[in-house]
N, C-alpha and C positions, 0 to 999 in steps of 0.2 A: 406085452400081446403085438402088440402092431409093431416091434423090432421081426419078429417069428413071423409074421406076415408078406413083411417087403421082402423079408427070406428067404421065401416063400416064391413071391414071385421072380426072386432073381436067380432060384433055382432052375424054375420055371423054363424061364425067356435063356438059361445058356442048355437046359439039354432043348430044347428048338431051334436054338442056333449050332447047338455040336447037330443036330439031326439033319438040320437043309445043311450042311459042309460033309456028313457022309450018303445022303440024296446024292444019285446018277445025275448028272444033269441030258437033258431029251436030247440026244444027236438028232443031228438036221441032218438032212438027206439033201443030199449032193446034187442039183439041177443039171439035166442033162447039154446045159452050153456051157457047164466048168471040166466036162470034155474036154476043150479046144484050150482051157486054159496052162498058162504053164504050171507045174508042183508045186512054188511059192504059192499061186495063188490059191493053190488047193488046197495048202497047207495050214495059211487061214483061214480061209470055208471050217475047215476041220478044228482051229484051235477056235472057233469063238465068235474071229473077229466079222465086223458086218463091213458093208461096203456097197458102193455100187458102182455102174460098170458106168461110163461115159465113153459112149459106139464110137460118135464125131472126133473128140478127141484121142482117142484109146487108152485113157488114162482109168486110174482104181480110185472111190471115194470112198476112204477109210473113213466111217464113223466114231465123233466120242473124241472128239482133240479138243473141247474146254473153248474157250479163247479163239483159239482157232479156227474153228467151225471144221467144216471134213478136212484131214489132210487129204492130198491129193498125189497120186503114185503113179510113175509113167517110166516106161522105162525106157530110160536112153543111154546109147552106145550097150548091149546086151546087159544094162544091169537096172536095177529097180529103182529109181531116186524118189524121195518124198521132197514135195515143193509143197509150203508154208505159202497162207496168207501172204505174205511180204514176196513170195518168189527165189527163198530161201533154199537150195536143194540139199540133201543127205541121201547121202549111198545106202539103202539099204539093204544087205544082205541072209536076215534071218530074218523072226520072230520076235527075240531078243534085242534088236540095230530099236527095231519101230516100236515093240512096249518102253526102251527106252526114253523113244522120240519122244512115246504119248504120253510120257511120265515128267517132262521137263515142261512140257506144257501142261500139264495139270500144278505141277509148282507155281507156275509166271500164274496162273492162274486167281490162284490161293493166295489169302492175307495172313500174315503173321499170326492175326482175333483166328481163322474161323477158317477150317477146311470144309472146301467140298467133296463129297462121296465121289470116291472116283466111280468112273461109267464102265455098268459090264462090256465085255468079258476083263477090259486094262484091269480091275480088280483084284481079278484074280492072277493075272500075270506078275503083277506088282505084288504080292502076297508069296507066289512060288519063286519070285527074285530079291526075294528077301527085302524090296524096297521103303512097305509100310507094313505094319499091323494095326490090326483087329480092335476097338475100345469102342465098348459100346458106353456109352455115356448116360445119366437121365436129369434133369432138370428141371423147376418146378414149372408150371406154364403159365404162369402169372410173370413167370422170369422171362426181362430183357433178351432179347439175343446178344 
């Protein structure tokens, strides 16, 4: 009987997860100042990438880069360049380039024993580019991490 209860609980969870995946995400409204931004920045906004703008430096601070903190995105010599906390520069031409860089920071922020969950919206970009797979596990409450 208890096994049936566990299976029905798993079935309910599976159903809820599949409904969450099918539920369309709320579209973000483009702020007025974005009209003056380059098309690539508008594209990042449309794809759910969270960022702030440092108006004094003219850089964008891309959120969700784990141990790096915010990734700085600057325009240098007519191209976008991501600048990490060590001042290493990486040319960014597409959202896929930025996703790959985020993936590298995510991997560097994890250990072989445990993986932190990727932050939004990066987890969706990782899934669509086949860099990760979704796996749900259950452990007893009294089990040590």
